[in-house]
Legacy VTK file of the C-alpha trace (Angstrom):
# vtk DataFile Version 3.0
C-alpha trace
ASCII
DATASET POLYDATA
POINTS 397 float
0.048 0.030 0.099
2.827 2.509 1.303
4.298 2.265 -2.515
1.363 2.283 -4.095
0.696 5.658 -2.706
4.536 7.262 -3.547
2.655 6.545 -6.991
-1.006 7.760 -6.458
-0.195 10.555 -4.330
1.939 12.718 -6.784
-0.260 11.745 -9.775
-3.435 13.541 -8.370
-1.560 16.891 -6.975
-0.224 16.703 -11.218
-4.333 16.513 -11.690
-5.584 18.465 -9.219
-3.396 21.659 -10.705
-4.721 20.672 -14.049
-8.069 20.636 -13.275
-6.686 24.426 -10.899
-5.280 25.482 -13.969
-7.857 25.502 -16.355
-11.548 25.568 -14.207
-11.962 28.104 -16.632
-11.602 26.202 -19.726
-13.546 23.008 -18.802
-16.893 25.389 -16.477
-16.956 27.097 -19.987
-17.236 23.835 -21.925
-19.917 22.249 -19.346
-21.943 25.510 -19.501
-21.962 26.441 -23.333
-21.127 22.297 -24.626
-20.850 21.983 -28.272
-20.557 25.437 -29.735
-23.802 26.319 -30.616
-25.950 29.565 -32.484
-26.331 30.997 -29.228
-23.273 31.453 -27.617
-23.338 34.436 -27.230
-25.505 34.689 -24.364
-23.726 32.286 -22.368
-20.370 34.074 -22.963
-19.456 37.425 -22.192
-19.432 39.357 -25.053
-18.560 43.461 -25.769
-22.144 44.715 -27.355
-22.743 46.233 -30.799
-25.373 49.163 -30.958
-27.205 49.992 -34.488
-28.117 53.675 -35.416
-31.691 54.309 -35.891
-30.893 57.293 -37.809
-28.919 55.906 -40.546
-30.454 52.070 -40.911
-29.899 50.985 -44.303
-33.459 48.976 -46.099
-33.082 46.376 -48.364
-36.452 46.206 -50.629
-38.949 43.918 -50.739
-39.708 42.048 -54.790
-42.676 44.367 -56.019
-43.739 40.632 -57.614
-44.138 37.438 -56.355
-41.684 34.884 -57.365
-42.202 31.441 -57.507
-40.720 28.574 -55.048
-37.016 27.320 -55.607
-36.523 24.911 -58.330
-34.667 22.399 -55.709
-34.798 20.076 -58.265
-32.406 21.715 -60.795
-30.477 22.885 -57.528
-29.795 19.463 -57.492
-28.678 18.959 -60.669
-26.497 21.456 -60.685
-25.362 20.856 -56.696
-25.173 16.911 -58.301
-22.637 17.967 -60.833
-20.360 20.654 -59.123
-17.013 18.481 -58.808
-16.315 18.778 -54.876
-19.584 16.928 -54.369
-19.327 13.092 -53.446
-22.795 12.066 -53.004
-25.118 13.039 -55.101
-28.648 14.174 -53.817
-32.469 14.465 -54.716
-35.047 16.355 -54.721
-37.752 12.678 -53.959
-40.654 15.231 -53.918
-39.189 17.752 -51.298
-39.896 21.865 -51.172
-36.940 24.010 -51.420
-37.904 25.079 -47.533
-38.407 21.769 -46.417
-35.652 20.513 -47.977
-33.590 23.516 -45.396
-35.555 23.227 -42.654
-34.339 19.358 -42.624
-31.116 19.866 -42.900
-30.247 21.799 -39.854
-31.074 25.836 -41.529
-32.138 28.329 -38.878
-32.167 31.309 -41.888
-31.739 31.966 -45.519
-31.679 34.726 -47.680
-31.726 35.149 -51.376
-31.016 39.373 -52.093
-30.859 40.944 -56.042
-30.671 44.254 -56.230
-31.705 45.065 -52.794
-34.481 43.043 -52.943
-34.639 40.450 -50.985
-36.077 37.731 -53.621
-36.111 34.737 -50.927
-36.370 34.892 -46.545
-37.151 31.845 -44.275
-37.139 31.558 -40.794
-37.264 27.653 -39.015
-38.145 27.170 -35.626
-37.993 29.571 -33.484
-36.028 31.805 -35.430
-37.031 35.362 -36.885
-35.590 38.023 -38.744
-34.545 39.878 -34.802
-32.931 36.626 -33.930
-28.687 37.182 -33.198
-27.224 34.269 -34.139
-23.140 32.687 -34.082
-21.222 32.850 -37.678
-18.200 30.896 -35.548
-15.223 31.291 -38.157
-17.249 33.884 -41.170
-16.277 35.937 -38.177
-12.874 35.601 -40.023
-13.391 37.537 -43.182
-14.749 40.617 -40.911
-11.846 40.945 -39.182
-10.445 40.901 -42.944
-12.438 44.161 -43.099
-11.007 45.460 -40.204
-7.161 45.235 -40.496
-7.863 47.020 -43.593
-9.368 50.049 -42.434
-6.968 49.692 -39.229
-4.513 50.092 -41.857
-5.891 52.649 -43.945
-5.919 54.784 -40.633
-2.833 54.433 -40.234
-2.880 51.649 -37.049
-1.205 49.140 -38.802
1.375 50.485 -41.600
1.203 47.510 -43.177
0.363 43.872 -44.525
4.585 43.589 -44.434
4.618 44.517 -40.857
5.802 41.801 -38.237
4.723 40.415 -35.599
6.589 41.833 -33.299
6.305 44.754 -34.183
2.724 44.737 -32.163
3.812 41.978 -30.081
7.609 42.089 -29.252
7.081 39.320 -26.771
6.788 36.475 -29.584
10.000 37.066 -30.909
12.199 34.659 -29.162
9.129 31.758 -30.330
10.091 32.384 -33.965
7.624 35.123 -34.474
10.388 37.682 -36.390
9.941 35.516 -39.157
5.878 36.014 -39.305
4.535 38.992 -41.036
0.583 40.028 -41.003
0.525 38.673 -44.248
1.359 35.221 -43.746
-1.326 35.232 -41.022
-3.945 36.883 -42.815
-2.997 33.978 -45.748
-2.350 30.780 -42.793
0.674 30.527 -43.519
2.809 31.424 -40.858
3.716 27.950 -40.065
2.291 27.835 -35.513
1.914 24.876 -34.126
-1.581 25.783 -33.097
-3.908 24.014 -36.037
-6.930 23.274 -36.024
-7.295 20.069 -33.121
-10.977 19.416 -32.005
-10.291 16.205 -30.193
-7.744 18.292 -28.063
-9.185 21.440 -25.194
-5.390 21.870 -24.570
-4.972 22.913 -27.782
-6.498 24.733 -31.217
-9.741 25.876 -31.700
-11.380 24.588 -28.228
-8.218 25.363 -26.261
-9.222 29.108 -27.650
-13.040 28.704 -27.541
-13.384 27.000 -24.213
-10.448 29.601 -22.756
-10.479 32.310 -20.664
-7.358 33.482 -21.479
-6.454 34.241 -25.195
-3.757 35.812 -24.485
-1.288 33.338 -22.336
-2.830 31.083 -25.039
-1.306 32.681 -27.793
2.102 33.355 -25.963
2.242 29.111 -26.138
2.154 29.324 -29.878
5.856 28.889 -32.235
6.881 29.247 -35.688
7.632 25.110 -36.312
7.644 25.240 -40.134
9.346 28.096 -42.617
6.659 31.313 -42.843
5.161 31.513 -46.377
5.705 27.027 -47.658
2.863 26.376 -47.739
-0.958 27.482 -46.293
-2.723 25.298 -43.678
-5.649 26.550 -41.667
-5.658 27.466 -38.178
-7.972 29.463 -36.289
-4.504 30.538 -33.962
-3.427 32.761 -36.776
-6.679 35.025 -37.041
-6.319 34.540 -33.274
-2.824 36.138 -33.637
-4.272 38.464 -36.184
-6.828 39.732 -33.518
-3.974 40.812 -30.706
-1.926 42.622 -33.785
-5.070 44.463 -33.940
-5.925 45.064 -30.541
-2.376 46.377 -30.181
-2.286 48.685 -32.840
-5.645 49.950 -31.767
-4.327 51.289 -28.323
-6.644 51.528 -25.955
-10.169 51.652 -27.973
-11.623 47.647 -28.439
-12.064 46.115 -31.265
-15.684 46.454 -31.212
-15.496 49.552 -30.724
-12.879 49.659 -33.542
-16.281 48.204 -35.499
-18.992 50.333 -33.764
-17.224 53.050 -35.304
-15.878 51.842 -38.619
-18.565 49.553 -39.837
-22.027 48.674 -37.780
-22.542 52.368 -37.019
-22.146 53.336 -40.518
-23.393 50.186 -42.641
-26.595 51.134 -41.127
-27.222 48.131 -39.317
-30.794 47.966 -38.285
-30.356 45.295 -34.961
-27.774 44.928 -32.565
-24.651 42.174 -32.809
-21.426 41.240 -29.865
-18.013 39.941 -30.001
-17.444 37.190 -28.090
-15.020 37.867 -25.137
-12.248 35.447 -22.867
-13.245 37.712 -19.888
-15.469 40.092 -18.705
-13.166 42.418 -17.011
-10.068 43.400 -19.916
-11.364 40.757 -22.161
-9.431 40.051 -25.789
-12.763 39.534 -28.932
-11.881 36.019 -29.449
-11.019 37.401 -33.356
-11.535 33.565 -35.350
-15.283 33.879 -34.141
-17.887 34.588 -32.390
-19.319 37.978 -34.394
-23.008 37.563 -33.073
-25.740 39.699 -35.812
-28.761 39.367 -37.303
-28.773 37.408 -41.129
-29.686 39.967 -42.878
-27.358 42.286 -40.890
-24.409 39.763 -41.813
-25.828 40.193 -46.142
-25.306 44.335 -44.821
-21.492 42.760 -44.976
-21.755 40.738 -48.300
-23.555 44.196 -49.588
-20.425 46.351 -48.441
-17.799 44.142 -50.224
-20.297 43.286 -53.221
-19.587 46.916 -53.804
-15.988 46.584 -53.451
-15.597 48.458 -49.819
-18.235 51.230 -50.772
-21.304 52.186 -48.730
-23.819 54.461 -50.723
-20.789 56.755 -51.790
-18.619 56.038 -48.881
-15.945 54.116 -49.055
-15.672 52.461 -45.769
-13.296 49.510 -46.550
-10.389 50.707 -49.136
-11.488 49.862 -52.669
-7.612 48.244 -53.289
-7.821 46.299 -49.882
-11.073 44.900 -51.088
-9.717 43.589 -54.522
-6.694 42.278 -52.940
-9.013 40.799 -51.093
-10.570 38.679 -53.881
-7.899 38.112 -56.251
-6.679 34.516 -56.454
-3.454 34.774 -55.005
-0.619 31.392 -54.528
2.025 33.644 -53.841
4.736 32.098 -51.136
2.618 29.185 -50.169
-1.252 30.370 -50.435
-3.541 28.564 -51.489
-5.419 29.664 -54.201
-9.600 30.123 -52.783
-8.284 31.142 -49.701
-7.808 35.235 -50.253
-7.960 37.738 -46.469
-9.732 35.630 -44.498
-12.649 35.421 -47.905
-12.590 31.997 -50.306
-12.464 33.216 -53.149
-13.678 31.288 -56.842
-13.899 32.230 -60.926
-16.972 34.474 -59.924
-18.113 34.061 -57.133
-17.066 34.303 -53.062
-17.691 34.276 -49.390
-17.377 34.220 -45.708
-17.821 30.405 -43.802
-18.120 29.316 -40.657
-18.921 26.186 -38.348
-21.780 24.599 -39.280
-22.854 26.119 -42.632
-22.325 29.333 -41.673
-22.287 31.774 -45.662
-22.302 34.695 -46.334
-22.398 34.138 -50.435
-21.567 37.259 -52.813
-22.003 37.033 -56.764
-20.664 40.282 -58.708
-22.304 39.394 -61.712
-26.043 38.970 -60.881
-25.429 41.639 -57.654
-26.442 38.342 -55.628
-26.151 38.073 -52.035
-27.201 34.945 -50.055
-26.687 34.339 -46.275
-27.327 30.536 -45.207
-27.507 30.141 -41.113
-28.167 27.088 -39.189
-26.373 24.128 -37.007
-24.179 21.326 -38.700
-25.986 18.143 -40.856
-23.773 15.700 -42.710
-24.587 14.112 -46.639
-24.890 17.856 -47.121
-21.830 20.307 -49.241
-22.543 24.302 -48.669
-20.437 25.642 -50.446
-21.403 22.789 -53.544
-25.088 24.165 -52.849
-24.857 27.500 -52.925
-23.203 27.944 -56.120
-25.614 25.580 -57.465
-28.478 28.232 -55.734
-26.532 30.971 -57.328
-27.498 29.752 -60.768
-30.885 30.218 -60.735
-30.437 33.968 -61.285
-28.343 34.260 -63.587
-29.543 36.126 -66.778
-31.644 39.281 -66.579
-32.622 40.250 -63.255
-34.832 38.578 -61.497
-35.840 41.115 -59.131
-36.198 45.314 -58.997
-36.327 47.367 -55.744
-39.938 47.266 -54.516
-40.676 48.750 -50.412
-38.568 49.209 -47.740
-37.962 46.045 -45.854
LINES 1 398
397 0 1 2 3 4 5 6 7 8 9 10 11 12 13 14 15 16 17 18 19 20 21 22 23 24 25 26 27 28 29 30 31 32 33 34 35 36 37 38 39 40 41 42 43 44 45 46 47 48 49 50 51 52 53 54 55 56 57 58 59 60 61 62 63 64 65 66 67 68 69 70 71 72 73 74 75 76 77 78 79 80 81 82 83 84 85 86 87 88 89 90 91 92 93 94 95 96 97 98 99 100 101 102 103 104 105 106 107 108 109 110 111 112 113 114 115 116 117 118 119 120 121 122 123 124 125 126 127 128 129 130 131 132 133 134 135 136 137 138 139 140 141 142 143 144 145 146 147 148 149 150 151 152 153 154 155 156 157 158 159 160 161 162 163 164 165 166 167 168 169 170 171 172 173 174 175 176 177 178 179 180 181 182 183 184 185 186 187 188 189 190 191 192 193 194 195 196 197 198 199 200 201 202 203 204 205 206 207 208 209 210 211 212 213 214 215 216 217 218 219 220 221 222 223 224 225 226 227 228 229 230 231 232 233 234 235 236 237 238 239 240 241 242 243 244 245 246 247 248 249 250 251 252 253 254 255 256 257 258 259 260 261 262 263 264 265 266 267 268 269 270 271 272 273 274 275 276 277 278 279 280 281 282 283 284 285 286 287 288 289 290 291 292 293 294 295 296 297 298 299 300 301 302 303 304 305 306 307 308 309 310 311 312 313 314 315 316 317 318 319 320 321 322 323 324 325 326 327 328 329 330 331 332 333 334 335 336 337 338 339 340 341 342 343 344 345 346 347 348 349 350 351 352 353 354 355 356 357 358 359 360 361 362 363 364 365 366 367 368 369 370 371 372 373 374 375 376 377 378 379 380 381 382 383 384 385 386 387 388 389 390 391 392 393 394 395 396
């Protein structure tokens, strides 16, 4: 018995130390459970407020449209090169197909007119929902604004210029552009089975700064692309340092939320209530139509009714195909970019889809459902609206 105690006691002490040091993370995980669309109600957040005097309204289509042809959508979907399992409509309507696949909101806007808008379950036009990694594209918008405003010198600045304490970890070789392109070579990988690493550590932890200080450069920066939420969170730390006393949420309010005429309030999750840092790899919450307003901004090259909110050059740089320095041709400055469309994408199939040639914006919000590739489904829906414009401006909506 005595010999066993020599082993058991040290092990128990180690486990106790781990439990105490990670109690905040485990508590958050126990309270919130699996990441969900209402997590902004469970974690500390900073609020975004609408300006009633500047609300921008989309329009309601002046004429009734026929139901969306699900058969035609699925024909296009089944022919998409990334689809591995074909689907059949089986007599379903477009509405029931979306609802069955855990969609809570689906919106189609063309020429500033809402031509399709559906909500399912208890959700409505006023429902604020989390966007998860769709937020990464919004972070990119803010970085572009911060460069234009002089807070950040350029994308070629080293991370250590803003976070010098990371220099011993190899970050003197990592630039802001490396973070934007996810070519940093850091060791924070997309591991979802370990609460001490990757997105789960960043999502449930209550000290993002401490987590980021553990990051190390293990591969040559600029050698290859590797999707890492850690890059986005480091980019958020750089932006936070560059802004000085102003918070990222405050900057979002000033630079985008107010000027865009958001209809409703929103929020950005932070890691703690006292002096929190925004979880910039995820966790911006808004109504689906307010996310559509963000899409409209990039549809028009960063220009909002005559006011250039995001520099046009930044938008152009964000939406081009780039294979330099290990970049993925379809991942540019935290946007997913293809020949005639681009989109922001989040866990569970949150999508903000924009197709400039058709003056088209689509938003899908929901939870995961296997056997449907939303990245292939959205352009398949968009194909219905090619050719002459379907909708015209009508009453305010």
